[in-house]
N, C-alpha and C positions, 0 to 999 in steps of 0.2 A: 722403455719400450724397445723390444728387439725386432729386427727384420730378418726374414728368411727368404732366400731365393733358390729355386731348384730347377733343373732342366732335365727332361727325359723324353723318350720317344714312344709313340704309339706303334704297336706291331702293325705290319702291313694289313690293311683292310679293317683295322679295329678302331680307328679314330672316331668314327661316328658313334659307335657304341660307348666309347669313353665320354664323348660330349653328352650323349643322352643320359648317361649315368649321373652326370653333374647337373643337368637340367632337372632331373627327377631325383635329386640326392635324398638319401634316406634321412628322416628326422633324427635318427639315432646318431648319425654322423655329425650333423650340425650341433647336436647336443654335446658331443665330445669336443668339438671345436670351442664351444662356449666354456665348457669345464676346463679346457686347456688354455684359457685366457687369450684365445685368438680374437683379435679385434676386427681384422679384415683379411680376406684371402681372395686373390684374383688369379685366374688361370688364363693364359694367352696361348695361342698356337699359330704355327705357320707350317703348313704341310703336316708331316707326322711329328714335328718337333713341338714339344709342349714346355711352357715356362710357367712356374708357379711363384707368386710373390705373396708373402703374408707378413703382417705385423701382429705382435702379441706381447703380452707382459713378459713371458718367459718361454723360450723354445723348449727347455727341459720340462716345464709344466705341461706343455702340449704333448710331448712325448710320453710323459707319465700318465696323462689322461687316456692315451691310446693303448698303453701297455696292458694287456690282458682283457681288454674290453671285447666281448663276443661280437658285437656289430663291427668293430674295427677289424677283427680277425677275418670275418666274412668279406668285408669290403676289400681288405688287402689281398685276399685270395682271388677275388674277382679281378682287381686291378692287375694282378700278376699275369692274368690271361690276356690282358689288353696292352700291356706295356712291355717293351724290350728290357731284358736284363741279362747281364749287367749293362749299364749305360755305356761304359767304356772300360778299358783295362784298369783304370785307376779307381774304379768304384766296385764295391762289394754287392750293391743291390741295384734297384731300379732307378733311384734318384741320385743325381749328381748335384751336390750342394755347391752353390756358387759363392765366391768370395766377393764381399762388397768392396768396390773400388772407390765409389764417389756417391754422395747423397746430397741433395739440395732440398731445403724446406724453407718456404717463404714465411 
């Protein structure tokens, strides 16, 4: 099982639309998550800062499932209007992938 964590920011005034998009997420997007072996995904926010955590069989399988999928292309284009990019100088795109420092599992 692999874990993935990313941080990103909503554009000013766009957070509520971002939240609504996920409350009303398209079935085509959840289908891609399932095809991509995603077992769980959670999104947290504080102000315009957004944090995503996911666990999946393979991060690469998830990326492969998204690649070239028409629904993902439409979703990504929409998200690009809601999220700042680049996240910071060290990132090429919207999402800044976080390095795992510590993990606890009982």
